[in-house]
Backbone as a chain_set.jsonl record, in Angstrom:
{"seq": "ATDLTAYILQFNKYPAGPDLTDATATQFTLPGGGATPAAAAAAVNTSGLPTVTATANLAQFMRAVTFPNANIIFNTQLYDPGKEKPKMPIPYDYVLWGKTVYYGWEAVDEAILALRDTSPMLLLPGRRCQNGRPVPIQNADFQQAVKNLVAFTDELWKAAQTRNQETVSDLSEKLNDTCANCHKVYRDVSASGGASTGSLTADRCNANPKGGGVAQ", "coords": {"N": [[2.744, -1.875, 15.707], [3.153, -0.462, 18.053], [3.471, 2.167, 17.121], [0.928, 2.582, 16.034], [-0.677, 2.402, 18.319], [0.291, 4.605, 19.746], [-0.508, 6.649, 18.047], [-3.311, 6.455, 18.173], [-3.76, 7.057, 20.871], [-2.756, 9.659, 20.946], [-4.444, 10.947, 19.097], [-6.903, 10.783, 20.347], [-6.449, 12.413, 22.435], [-5.41, 11.41, 24.831], [-4.142, 11.614, 28.06], [-0.679, 11.802, 29.047], [2.452, 10.896, 30.658], [3.307, 13.217, 33.188], [0.763, 14.23, 33.212], [-0.978, 12.165, 33.359], [-2.978, 10.684, 35.64], [-4.433, 8.803, 38.367], [-6.961, 9.782, 38.566], [-7.489, 11.004, 36.072], [-7.217, 8.856, 34.362], [-9.457, 7.251, 34.674], [-11.343, 8.595, 33.276], [-11.45, 7.924, 30.664], [-12.669, 5.667, 28.312], [-12.875, 2.69, 26.325], [-14.507, 2.356, 23.114], [-17.753, 0.958, 23.22], [-17.591, -0.326, 25.638], [-17.209, -0.438, 29.241], [-14.843, -0.641, 30.539], [-11.745, 0.514, 31.911], [-8.977, 1.979, 30.08], [-6.576, 0.804, 30.942], [-7.424, -1.6, 32.099], [-8.616, -2.809, 29.904], [-6.425, -3.077, 28.195], [-4.924, -4.894, 29.621], [-6.45, -7.126, 29.317], [-6.042, -7.949, 26.757], [-4.369, -10.312, 24.958], [-1.555, -10.715, 23.213], [0.288, -12.624, 22.695], [1.599, -15.242, 20.78], [0.456, -14.431, 18.428], [0.92, -14.04, 14.894], [3.844, -12.474, 13.56], [4.546, -9.73, 11.376], [6.565, -10.159, 8.693], [9.053, -9.581, 6.165], [8.946, -11.535, 3.424], [8.733, -12.078, 0.623], [10.733, -10.875, -2.125], [11.3, -7.483, -3.28], [10.497, -7.177, -5.97], [8.88, -9.453, -6.34], [6.854, -8.927, -4.477], [5.742, -6.561, -5.51], [4.817, -7.468, -8.002], [2.974, -9.384, -7.259], [1.11, -8.056, -5.667], [0.946, -5.089, -5.78], [1.147, -4.429, -8.562], [-1.001, -5.955, -9.989], [-3.291, -4.853, -8.73], [-3.067, -2.113, -9.217], [-3.39, -2.213, -11.952], [-6.073, -2.838, -12.231], [-7.229, -0.425, -11.69], [-6.076, 1.145, -13.723], [-7.366, -0.05, -15.818], [-9.825, 1.115, -15.985], [-9.68, 3.023, -17.875], [-10.255, 1.772, -20.18], [-12.488, 0.137, -19.851], [-15.795, 0.344, -18.601], [-16.517, 0.081, -15.281], [-19.112, -0.166, -14.413], [-20.584, -1.553, -16.231], [-21.994, -4.541, -17.801], [-22.016, -7.762, -16.114], [-19.092, -9.843, -16.062], [-18.705, -12.654, -18.274], [-19.142, -16.185, -17.665], [-16.226, -18.152, -17.783], [-15.343, -20.22, -20.508], [-13.345, -22.705, -21.807], [-13.471, -23.728, -18.311], [-11.983, -21.638, -15.85], [-10.271, -20.86, -12.999], [-9.2, -18.378, -12.195], [-10.322, -16.53, -14.015], [-12.978, -17.091, -13.487], [-13.2, -16.097, -10.9], [-13.291, -13.406, -11.397], [-15.845, -13.084, -12.205], [-17.257, -13.164, -9.941], [-16.428, -11.231, -8.074], [-16.459, -8.172, -9.201], [-16.51, -5.296, -11.434], [-17.371, -2.165, -9.951], [-16.996, -2.955, -7.352], [-14.659, -4.46, -7.496], [-12.879, -2.44, -8.212], [-12.991, -0.785, -5.938], [-11.92, -2.576, -4.049], [-9.373, -2.954, -5.055], [-8.237, -0.437, -4.685], [-8.336, -0.264, -1.886], [-6.671, -2.386, -1.274], [-4.218, -1.446, -2.252], [-3.856, 0.679, -0.519], [-3.692, -0.547, 2.04], [-1.568, -2.344, 1.785], [0.666, -1.044, 0.741], [2.294, 0.291, 2.742], [3.766, -1.89, 3.579], [5.881, -2.038, 1.912], [7.879, -0.8, 3.184], [8.779, -2.45, 5.137], [11.262, -3.648, 7.334], [14.087, -5.622, 6.349], [13.341, -6.587, 3.861], [14.35, -7.581, 0.608], [15.778, -6.544, -2.526], [15.289, -7.636, -5.94], [17.815, -8.277, -6.858], [19.15, -8.932, -4.584], [20.051, -6.866, -3.035], [19.475, -4.808, -0.162], [16.253, -3.334, 0.291], [15.995, 0.147, -0.061], [14.896, 1.379, 2.425], [15.623, 3.241, 4.234], [16.056, 5.595, 2.953], [15.005, 8.901, 2.445], [13.594, 9.772, 0.168], [12.601, 7.413, -0.884], [10.922, 6.567, 1.165], [9.125, 8.697, 1.058], [7.994, 8.305, -1.437], [6.483, 6.005, -1.022], [4.711, 6.965, 0.919], [3.405, 8.875, -0.631], [2.03, 7.269, -2.444], [0.271, 5.905, -0.745], [-1.194, 8.091, 0.249], [-2.359, 8.961, -2.114], [-4.253, 7.039, -2.597], [-6.445, 7.851, -1.165], [-7.514, 9.864, -2.73], [-8.134, 8.383, -4.986], [-10.067, 6.671, -3.907], [-12.138, 8.431, -3.243], [-12.824, 9.303, -5.789], [-13.691, 6.892, -6.921], [-16.034, 6.41, -5.546], [-17.872, 7.978, -6.795], [-18.758, 6.484, -8.808], [-18.293, 6.848, -11.482], [-16.93, 6.349, -14.562], [-15.159, 8.022, -16.05], [-14.26, 9.842, -14.14], [-12.631, 8.295, -12.49], [-10.822, 7.156, -14.34], [-9.527, 9.417, -15.206], [-7.643, 9.815, -13.295], [-5.682, 8.048, -13.812], [-3.261, 8.715, -15.084], [-2.019, 10.207, -13.099], [-1.708, 8.255, -11.158], [0.078, 6.613, -12.502], [2.283, 8.368, -12.653], [2.834, 8.665, -9.942], [3.777, 6.147, -9.294], [5.919, 5.97, -11.105], [7.694, 7.928, -10.233], [9.149, 6.763, -8.234], [10.071, 4.447, -9.478], [11.789, 5.391, -11.504], [14.037, 6.114, -10.18], [14.827, 3.977, -8.55], [14.264, 1.57, -9.854], [14.207, 1.483, -12.799], [16.934, 1.507, -13.865], [20.401, 1.243, -14.831], [23.655, -0.129, -14.067], [25.23, 2.066, -14.476], [23.684, 4.143, -13.791], [21.889, 5.182, -15.526], [19.027, 4.853, -17.745], [18.357, 1.629, -19.097], [18.241, -0.559, -21.892], [18.656, -3.164, -21.774], [19.438, -5.509, -19.319], [17.907, -4.633, -16.269], [18.411, -5.039, -13.684], [20.813, -4.736, -12.317], [21.495, -2.35, -10.872], [19.336, -1.795, -9.303], [17.422, -0.708, -6.461], [19.482, 0.711, -5.342], [21.061, 2.271, -2.72], [22.337, 4.626, -2.984], [21.622, 6.028, -5.555], [22.897, 6.592, -8.836], [22.838, 9.513, -10.526], [20.12, 9.455, -10.541], [18.715, 7.958, -12.342], [16.649, 7.2, -15.236], [13.392, 7.548, -16.346], [11.695, 4.872, -17.876]], "CA": [[1.669, -1.843, 16.696], [3.444, 0.617, 19.0], [3.166, 3.44, 16.462], [-0.522, 2.685, 15.908], [-1.203, 2.7, 19.652], [0.651, 5.986, 20.074], [-1.345, 7.54, 17.237], [-4.673, 6.421, 18.72], [-3.756, 7.788, 22.138], [-2.579, 11.083, 20.655], [-5.632, 11.442, 18.399], [-7.994, 10.897, 21.318], [-6.012, 13.33, 23.496], [-5.228, 10.676, 26.074], [-3.026, 12.231, 28.783], [0.496, 10.962, 29.241], [3.467, 11.48, 31.525], [2.82, 13.795, 34.455], [-0.66, 14.569, 33.116], [-1.776, 10.957, 33.583], [-3.15, 10.364, 37.056], [-5.519, 7.851, 38.595], [-8.231, 10.476, 38.344], [-7.728, 11.217, 34.634], [-7.276, 7.571, 33.667], [-10.812, 6.707, 34.728], [-12.234, 9.4, 32.433], [-11.376, 7.449, 29.291], [-13.086, 4.288, 28.107], [-12.872, 2.248, 24.942], [-15.856, 2.268, 22.561], [-18.502, -0.278, 23.384], [-17.359, -0.985, 26.913], [-17.018, 0.456, 30.361], [-13.566, -0.881, 31.19], [-10.734, 1.552, 31.738], [-7.962, 1.57, 29.109], [-5.595, -0.086, 31.558], [-8.038, -2.921, 32.252], [-8.811, -3.373, 28.568], [-5.117, -3.464, 27.679], [-4.499, -6.086, 30.339], [-7.252, -8.257, 28.858], [-5.628, -8.318, 25.406], [-3.185, -11.161, 24.948], [-1.036, -10.762, 21.841], [1.27, -13.692, 22.56], [1.206, -16.271, 19.833], [0.005, -13.865, 17.163], [2.014, -13.99, 13.92], [4.458, -11.177, 13.303], [4.657, -9.415, 9.952], [7.947, -10.132, 8.23], [9.199, -9.496, 4.711], [9.362, -12.811, 2.852], [8.933, -11.862, -0.813], [11.587, -9.743, -2.457], [10.506, -6.327, -3.692], [9.887, -7.443, -7.274], [7.8, -10.42, -6.136], [5.76, -8.253, -3.778], [5.106, -5.631, -6.436], [4.121, -8.222, -9.05], [1.867, -10.143, -6.672], [0.126, -7.224, -4.975], [0.791, -3.722, -6.275], [0.95, -4.421, -10.014], [-2.351, -6.326, -10.428], [-4.315, -3.943, -8.214], [-2.957, -0.863, -9.975], [-3.922, -2.451, -13.294], [-7.537, -2.767, -12.166], [-7.552, 1.004, -11.79], [-5.722, 1.566, -15.081], [-8.325, -0.638, -16.754], [-11.014, 1.975, -16.117], [-9.515, 3.807, -19.099], [-10.732, 0.954, -21.3], [-13.776, -0.496, -19.579], [-16.637, 0.958, -17.572], [-16.802, -0.911, -14.24], [-20.543, -0.278, -14.176], [-21.244, -2.31, -17.301], [-22.521, -5.865, -17.48], [-21.191, -8.73, -15.404], [-18.274, -10.696, -16.931], [-19.295, -13.959, -18.571], [-18.469, -17.361, -17.136], [-15.222, -18.598, -18.755], [-15.436, -21.556, -21.104], [-13.359, -23.676, -20.709], [-13.449, -23.17, -16.957], [-10.706, -21.085, -15.384], [-10.529, -20.336, -11.658], [-8.876, -16.953, -12.115], [-11.351, -15.792, -14.746], [-14.236, -17.271, -12.758], [-13.194, -15.178, -9.771], [-13.654, -12.07, -11.878], [-17.3, -13.035, -12.376], [-17.825, -13.119, -8.592], [-16.105, -9.885, -7.57], [-16.17, -7.454, -10.447], [-17.069, -3.951, -11.523], [-16.933, -1.161, -8.985], [-16.514, -3.647, -6.156], [-13.258, -4.8, -7.755], [-12.118, -1.186, -8.168], [-12.895, -0.423, -4.519], [-11.026, -3.494, -3.354], [-8.016, -2.69, -5.535], [-7.775, 0.781, -4.006], [-8.11, -0.607, -0.481], [-5.486, -3.248, -1.222], [-3.047, -0.579, -2.403], [-3.686, 1.48, 0.703], [-3.31, -1.36, 3.195], [-0.334, -3.106, 1.581], [1.817, -0.214, 0.353], [3.241, 0.483, 3.845], [4.611, -3.068, 3.725], [7.093, -1.815, 1.122], [8.869, -0.242, 4.108], [9.123, -3.424, 6.179], [12.693, -3.967, 7.411], [14.486, -6.97, 5.973], [12.992, -6.962, 2.49], [15.442, -7.464, -0.359], [15.455, -6.309, -3.923], [15.447, -8.836, -6.768], [19.243, -8.572, -6.993], [19.71, -9.244, -3.278], [20.376, -5.65, -2.295], [18.385, -4.399, 0.733], [15.393, -2.243, -0.171], [16.5, 1.356, 0.61], [13.815, 1.972, 3.219], [16.157, 4.334, 5.044], [16.145, 6.798, 2.132], [13.839, 9.775, 2.608], [12.78, 9.845, -1.05], [11.886, 6.141, -1.009], [9.831, 6.644, 2.136], [8.138, 9.657, 0.577], [7.294, 7.692, -2.567], [5.473, 5.113, -0.45], [3.698, 7.822, 1.54], [2.628, 9.506, -1.703], [1.111, 6.266, -2.988], [-0.783, 5.695, 0.254], [-2.035, 9.293, 0.268], [-3.104, 9.045, -3.367], [-5.4, 6.13, -2.558], [-7.597, 8.614, -0.668], [-8.087, 10.54, -3.899], [-8.731, 7.336, -5.812], [-11.284, 6.189, -3.247], [-13.173, 9.455, -3.397], [-13.251, 9.266, -7.189], [-14.414, 5.643, -7.178], [-17.368, 6.463, -4.951], [-18.785, 8.653, -7.727], [-19.2, 5.445, -9.752], [-18.192, 7.442, -12.808], [-15.726, 5.831, -15.203], [-14.239, 9.086, -16.445], [-13.677, 10.439, -12.935], [-11.545, 7.429, -12.037], [-9.816, 7.009, -15.391], [-8.758, 10.664, -15.282], [-6.562, 9.755, -12.312], [-4.729, 7.01, -14.209], [-1.946, 9.312, -15.347], [-1.438, 10.588, -11.808], [-1.275, 7.009, -10.536], [1.288, 6.215, -13.211], [3.365, 9.262, -12.23], [3.148, 8.355, -8.546], [4.612, 4.943, -9.328], [7.131, 6.231, -11.883], [8.625, 8.766, -9.479], [10.031, 5.854, -7.504], [10.675, 3.518, -10.434], [12.861, 5.996, -12.299], [15.221, 6.235, -9.335], [15.234, 2.728, -7.921], [13.99, 0.372, -10.645], [14.552, 1.536, -14.225], [18.294, 2.022, -13.978], [21.484, 0.292, -15.037], [24.749, 0.1, -13.126], [25.794, 3.394, -14.722], [22.758, 5.137, -13.265], [20.966, 5.624, -16.564], [18.079, 3.842, -18.202], [18.978, 0.596, -19.907], [17.303, -1.36, -22.672], [18.974, -4.548, -21.468], [19.129, -5.878, -17.941], [17.64, -3.499, -15.388], [18.49, -5.499, -12.297], [22.125, -4.545, -11.696], [21.603, -1.23, -9.936], [18.069, -1.545, -8.623], [17.454, -0.568, -5.009], [20.744, 1.308, -4.919], [20.829, 3.258, -1.661], [22.907, 5.883, -3.477], [21.455, 5.95, -7.008], [23.745, 7.497, -9.598], [22.155, 10.303, -11.542], [18.674, 9.411, -10.388], [18.055, 7.105, -13.319], [15.784, 7.819, -16.231], [12.158, 6.773, -16.484], [11.583, 4.137, -19.143]], "C": [[1.875, -0.707, 17.686], [3.09, 1.964, 18.411], [1.666, 3.651, 16.359], [-1.147, 3.046, 17.252], [-0.931, 4.146, 20.035], [-0.223, 6.975, 19.322], [-2.762, 7.615, 17.802], [-4.751, 7.227, 20.013], [-3.627, 9.287, 21.906], [-3.834, 11.677, 20.041], [-6.777, 11.668, 19.375], [-7.621, 11.735, 22.539], [-5.904, 12.629, 24.854], [-4.01, 11.245, 26.802], [-1.882, 11.258, 28.989], [1.449, 11.645, 30.203], [2.868, 12.022, 32.802], [1.342, 14.137, 34.43], [-1.562, 13.374, 33.401], [-1.795, 10.633, 35.071], [-4.249, 9.333, 37.191], [-6.864, 8.487, 38.29], [-8.519, 10.633, 36.859], [-7.871, 9.901, 33.895], [-8.684, 7.013, 33.624], [-11.782, 7.469, 33.842], [-12.305, 8.876, 31.004], [-11.757, 5.98, 29.228], [-13.024, 3.967, 26.637], [-14.299, 2.149, 24.434], [-16.479, 0.913, 22.841], [-18.275, -0.966, 24.714], [-17.107, 0.011, 28.01], [-15.686, 0.271, 31.047], [-12.618, 0.279, 30.949], [-9.716, 1.063, 30.714], [-6.956, 0.599, 29.697], [-6.147, -1.498, 31.679], [-8.216, -3.594, 30.902], [-7.494, -3.853, 27.988], [-4.639, -4.748, 28.332], [-5.228, -7.319, 29.838], [-6.837, -8.744, 27.476], [-4.336, -9.112, 25.478], [-2.703, -11.307, 23.517], [0.005, -11.852, 21.658], [0.736, -14.759, 21.61], [0.695, -15.746, 18.513], [1.169, -13.804, 16.187], [2.552, -12.577, 13.765], [4.587, -10.974, 11.801], [6.125, -9.312, 9.589], [7.966, -10.093, 6.709], [9.751, -10.813, 4.185], [9.659, -12.671, 1.362], [9.958, -10.764, -1.034], [10.714, -8.64, -3.051], [9.801, -6.567, -5.02], [8.711, -8.403, -7.132], [6.596, -9.77, -5.47], [5.005, -7.331, -4.726], [4.272, -6.381, -7.477], [2.903, -8.96, -8.506], [0.756, -9.251, -6.148], [-0.103, -5.882, -5.665], [0.434, -3.682, -7.753], [-0.475, -4.808, -10.428], [-3.439, -5.386, -9.929], [-4.264, -2.59, -8.901], [-3.563, -1.038, -11.362], [-5.447, -2.452, -13.325], [-7.989, -1.32, -12.295], [-7.233, 1.528, -13.181], [-6.763, 1.09, -16.096], [-9.589, 0.2, -16.913], [-10.89, 2.912, -17.316], [-10.135, 3.094, -20.297], [-12.14, 0.421, -21.094], [-14.512, 0.236, -18.458], [-16.962, -0.096, -16.521], [-18.29, -1.119, -13.992], [-21.294, -1.058, -15.233], [-21.584, -3.724, -16.849], [-21.49, -6.771, -16.816], [-20.365, -9.557, -16.386], [-18.909, -12.073, -17.106], [-18.458, -15.083, -17.974], [-17.484, -17.892, -18.177], [-15.467, -20.03, -19.217], [-14.231, -21.724, -22.041], [-13.145, -22.996, -19.355], [-12.043, -22.739, -16.565], [-10.964, -20.428, -14.031], [-10.265, -18.842, -11.553], [-9.945, -16.122, -12.807], [-12.711, -15.925, -14.07], [-14.327, -16.291, -11.598], [-13.608, -13.777, -10.17], [-15.147, -11.951, -12.177], [-18.009, -12.966, -11.023], [-17.641, -11.732, -7.988], [-15.627, -9.06, -8.753], [-16.711, -6.031, -10.359], [-16.503, -3.002, -10.481], [-16.455, -1.787, -7.69], [-15.038, -3.99, -6.311], [-12.374, -3.56, -7.703], [-11.917, -0.751, -6.718], [-11.852, -1.278, -3.807], [-9.579, -3.311, -3.792], [-7.425, -1.473, -4.836], [-7.453, 0.484, -2.544], [-6.876, -1.489, -0.321], [-4.214, -2.422, -1.345], [-2.783, 0.199, -1.118], [-3.136, 0.637, 1.851], [-1.961, -2.055, 3.026], [0.874, -2.246, 1.244], [2.775, 0.059, 1.511], [4.164, -0.711, 4.056], [5.857, -2.991, 2.851], [8.224, -1.297, 2.009], [9.225, -1.2, 5.242], [10.629, -3.678, 6.187], [12.949, -5.407, 6.974], [14.141, -7.373, 4.559], [14.177, -6.703, 1.559], [14.908, -7.128, -1.738], [15.699, -7.606, -4.69], [16.917, -9.242, -6.884], [19.924, -8.852, -5.651], [20.065, -8.043, -2.436], [19.209, -5.294, -1.37], [17.559, -3.276, 0.115], [15.78, -0.986, 0.617], [15.439, 2.079, 1.435], [14.3, 3.125, 4.087], [16.212, 5.648, 4.267], [14.858, 7.614, 2.21], [12.97, 9.8, 1.363], [12.019, 8.547, -1.289], [10.697, 6.122, -0.057], [8.729, 7.573, 1.64], [7.34, 9.087, -0.584], [6.189, 6.764, -2.074], [4.349, 5.927, 0.185], [2.804, 8.469, 0.484], [1.618, 8.532, -2.3], [-0.044, 6.024, -2.025], [-1.743, 6.878, 0.266], [-2.901, 9.385, -0.98], [-4.304, 8.112, -3.377], [-6.637, 6.825, -1.997], [-8.31, 9.312, -1.824], [-8.768, 9.539, -4.82], [-10.054, 6.853, -5.219], [-12.433, 7.168, -3.443], [-13.72, 9.449, -4.819], [-14.093, 8.027, -7.473], [-15.828, 5.675, -6.627], [-18.358, 7.246, -5.804], [-19.402, 7.658, -8.698], [-19.25, 6.001, -11.185], [-16.86, 7.026, -13.426], [-14.71, 6.924, -15.492], [-13.541, 9.705, -15.238], [-12.495, 9.621, -12.436], [-10.445, 7.342, -13.089], [-8.964, 8.26, -15.546], [-7.586, 10.679, -14.305], [-5.491, 8.738, -12.686], [-3.334, 7.571, -14.432], [-1.251, 9.698, -14.041], [-0.962, 9.355, -11.055], [0.021, 6.534, -11.177], [2.483, 7.059, -12.764], [3.8, 8.969, -10.797], [4.053, 7.135, -8.46], [5.962, 5.233, -9.988], [8.148, 7.061, -11.123], [9.595, 7.933, -8.65], [10.776, 4.942, -8.476], [11.878, 4.123, -11.145], [14.148, 6.164, -11.497], [15.734, 4.871, -8.889], [14.996, 1.477, -8.757], [14.558, 0.449, -12.048], [15.928, 2.141, -14.45], [19.263, 0.884, -14.258], [22.581, 0.62, -14.039], [25.364, 1.483, -13.294], [24.893, 4.501, -14.196], [21.792, 5.656, -14.292], [20.022, 4.518, -16.952], [18.782, 2.862, -19.123], [17.916, -0.181, -20.655], [17.563, -2.843, -22.455], [18.535, -4.895, -20.065], [18.964, -4.64, -17.075], [17.875, -3.855, -13.927], [19.764, -5.082, -11.581], [22.153, -3.458, -10.635], [20.285, -0.904, -9.254], [18.262, -1.498, -7.114], [18.791, -0.042, -4.512], [20.455, 2.387, -3.884], [21.389, 4.625, -2.033], [22.829, 5.89, -4.998], [22.273, 7.006, -7.728], [22.92, 8.23, -10.639], [20.65, 10.231, -11.469], [17.958, 8.537, -11.382], [17.206, 7.889, -14.291], [14.552, 6.951, -16.386], [12.107, 6.111, -17.842], [10.297, 4.51, -19.847]], "O": [[0.917, -0.063, 18.113], [2.493, 2.809, 19.079], [1.177, 4.761, 16.569], [-2.039, 3.892, 17.32], [-1.799, 4.831, 20.577], [-0.633, 8.001, 19.866], [-3.344, 8.695, 17.899], [-5.696, 7.987, 20.223], [-4.287, 10.089, 22.567], [-4.252, 12.775, 20.41], [-7.532, 12.632, 19.243], [-8.346, 11.777, 23.533], [-6.265, 13.192, 25.887], [-2.94, 11.347, 26.203], [-2.085, 10.048, 29.093], [1.284, 12.821, 30.529], [2.026, 11.378, 33.428], [0.724, 14.315, 35.479], [-2.757, 13.534, 33.653], [-0.762, 10.346, 35.675], [-4.929, 9.023, 36.213], [-7.788, 7.825, 37.817], [-9.65, 10.426, 36.42], [-8.583, 9.836, 32.893], [-9.068, 6.371, 32.647], [-12.924, 7.043, 33.668], [-13.132, 9.335, 30.217], [-11.243, 5.155, 29.984], [-13.11, 4.86, 25.793], [-15.215, 1.889, 25.215], [-15.836, -0.13, 22.719], [-18.729, -2.095, 24.902], [-16.821, 1.178, 27.744], [-15.407, 0.946, 32.039], [-12.679, 0.943, 29.914], [-9.597, -0.143, 30.496], [-6.526, -0.333, 29.018], [-5.449, -2.474, 31.404], [-7.996, -4.797, 30.765], [-7.438, -4.911, 27.361], [-4.022, -5.591, 27.681], [-4.704, -8.43, 29.917], [-7.234, -9.833, 27.061], [-3.33, -8.633, 26.002], [-3.362, -11.947, 22.697], [0.555, -11.994, 20.565], [-0.441, -15.117, 21.651], [0.513, -16.515, 17.569], [2.299, -13.543, 16.599], [1.8, -11.604, 13.831], [4.722, -11.937, 11.046], [6.845, -8.467, 10.122], [7.015, -10.516, 6.051], [10.895, -11.167, 4.47], [10.714, -13.097, 0.894], [10.054, -9.829, -0.239], [9.526, -8.846, -3.295], [8.636, -6.201, -5.179], [7.66, -8.19, -7.738], [5.454, -10.029, -5.849], [3.774, -7.321, -4.743], [3.154, -5.974, -7.794], [1.913, -9.138, -9.216], [-0.414, -9.636, -6.176], [-1.22, -5.577, -6.084], [-0.488, -2.969, -8.149], [-1.11, -4.049, -11.16], [-4.416, -5.146, -10.639], [-5.305, -1.98, -9.145], [-4.183, -0.114, -11.889], [-6.045, -2.101, -14.342], [-9.002, -1.027, -12.929], [-8.024, 2.273, -13.76], [-7.006, 1.751, -17.105], [-10.339, 0.016, -17.872], [-11.874, 3.526, -17.729], [-10.492, 3.721, -21.295], [-12.898, 0.271, -22.051], [-13.901, 0.685, -17.488], [-17.624, -1.083, -16.839], [-18.688, -2.135, -13.424], [-22.512, -1.209, -15.145], [-21.474, -4.059, -15.67], [-20.281, -6.576, -16.936], [-20.874, -9.939, -17.44], [-19.564, -12.588, -16.201], [-17.245, -14.959, -17.8], [-17.857, -18.068, -19.336], [-15.759, -20.921, -18.42], [-14.102, -20.952, -22.992], [-12.7, -21.851, -19.274], [-11.055, -23.39, -16.903], [-11.797, -19.527, -13.934], [-11.016, -18.12, -10.898], [-10.421, -15.129, -12.257], [-13.506, -14.985, -14.077], [-15.386, -15.721, -11.336], [-14.204, -13.046, -9.379], [-15.656, -10.848, -12.38], [-19.217, -12.736, -10.962], [-18.582, -11.139, -7.46], [-14.511, -9.243, -9.239], [-17.288, -5.624, -9.351], [-15.312, -3.032, -10.171], [-15.606, -1.221, -7.0], [-14.256, -3.832, -5.373], [-11.248, -3.619, -7.208], [-10.809, -0.393, -6.317], [-11.014, -0.77, -3.062], [-8.66, -3.492, -2.993], [-6.259, -1.477, -4.442], [-6.427, 0.923, -2.024], [-6.128, -1.356, 0.647], [-3.241, -2.664, -0.63], [-1.64, 0.354, -0.69], [-2.218, 1.062, 2.553], [-1.28, -2.329, 4.014], [2.007, -2.683, 1.446], [3.986, 0.06, 1.288], [5.232, -0.566, 4.65], [6.786, -3.781, 3.02], [9.392, -1.352, 1.625], [9.896, -0.811, 6.198], [11.212, -3.903, 5.126], [12.126, -6.293, 7.203], [14.607, -8.412, 4.092], [14.907, -5.725, 1.718], [13.751, -7.391, -2.066], [16.252, -8.561, -4.145], [17.224, -10.429, -6.996], [21.145, -8.993, -5.595], [20.351, -8.181, -1.247], [18.054, -5.464, -1.761], [18.109, -2.372, -0.514], [15.884, -1.044, 1.843], [15.124, 3.241, 1.179], [13.496, 3.894, 4.615], [16.395, 6.708, 4.865], [13.761, 7.077, 2.06], [11.744, 9.845, 1.467], [10.916, 8.568, -1.836], [9.598, 5.71, -0.43], [7.543, 7.274, 1.784], [6.143, 9.351, -0.706], [5.094, 6.736, -2.636], [3.172, 5.613, 0.006], [1.595, 8.597, 0.678], [0.493, 8.912, -2.623], [-1.2, 5.948, -2.44], [-2.96, 6.696, 0.291], [-4.046, 9.833, -0.914], [-5.275, 8.364, -4.09], [-7.761, 6.434, -2.314], [-9.539, 9.347, -1.888], [-9.839, 9.807, -5.365], [-11.033, 6.652, -5.937], [-13.554, 6.777, -3.766], [-14.926, 9.573, -5.031], [-15.095, 8.105, -8.184], [-16.725, 5.038, -7.179], [-19.563, 7.184, -5.561], [-20.423, 7.933, -9.329], [-20.132, 5.663, -11.974], [-15.795, 7.315, -12.88], [-13.524, 6.761, -15.205], [-12.362, 10.053, -15.31], [-11.481, 10.175, -12.011], [-9.263, 7.442, -12.761], [-7.81, 8.179, -15.967], [-6.648, 11.46, -14.465], [-4.505, 8.58, -11.967], [-2.342, 6.971, -14.017], [-0.039, 9.532, -13.902], [0.071, 9.396, -10.387], [0.946, 6.106, -10.487], [3.567, 6.527, -12.525], [4.988, 9.019, -10.477], [4.981, 7.095, -7.653], [7.009, 4.804, -9.502], [9.35, 6.915, -11.346], [10.725, 8.349, -8.396], [11.971, 4.696, -8.312], [12.878, 3.439, -11.363], [15.223, 6.337, -12.07], [16.943, 4.64, -8.855], [15.488, 0.408, -8.395], [15.318, -0.432, -12.453], [16.072, 3.154, -15.136], [18.986, -0.278, -13.964], [22.442, 1.554, -13.25], [25.956, 2.016, -12.355], [25.292, 5.665, -14.158], [20.948, 6.494, -13.973], [20.194, 3.371, -16.539], [19.703, 3.236, -19.85], [16.831, -0.435, -20.133], [16.782, -3.685, -22.898], [17.406, -4.613, -19.665], [19.773, -3.714, -17.135], [17.574, -3.063, -13.034], [19.797, -5.075, -10.351], [22.783, -3.637, -9.593], [20.144, 0.175, -8.679], [19.144, -2.156, -6.562], [19.187, -0.321, -3.38], [19.689, 3.314, -4.147], [20.983, 5.648, -1.482], [23.855, 5.769, -5.668], [22.343, 8.159, -7.301], [22.363, 7.606, -11.542], [19.964, 10.881, -12.258], [16.74, 8.372, -11.303], [17.066, 9.106, -14.172], [14.666, 5.735, -16.541], [12.443, 6.731, -18.851], [10.016, 3.999, -20.931]]}, "num_chains": 1, "name": "protein.A"}
């Protein structure tokens, strides 16, 4: 919240430090109201609001959020989101039924937005890897991998707004590479630092990966 506030103030060129005076403070108002920023801030009570904490381990988070939403985008290689509405499942199935309510390009849009809004949560302090090791959020390359995924959602969004299957599906390989650049270092490795056809959990989330791993 502090970083977001600082960004908003900087973006709107709000004066700070010695430049902030009683005279300059009254020159800035929040959209839709006449209150000064100080008065508006005083009116906001954040006590009692839930804090965001890392509960799921990294594998659980990826499988619950990132994996299914990325697959909606990958699926544009096989199916045109603009085609007919999915049929009601028989026998009834809540998951399949949901796909008849929110489907097509709406589902693609929402998948992209979900990736954008949730990917920064991969950097939440306290999250653990599947093997119990802390997620290496302090590593510059891990941070950059997350930033690259967030930035790539802008490109995906722009493509999705064309409502053209080929335009979006053409980005599937780039999405795969964006994910793989992190996976090959922190996920698809064995204790020796190389790719393994057996268990892949031993050296995942290693803060000092050996050899960088090999993409599977």
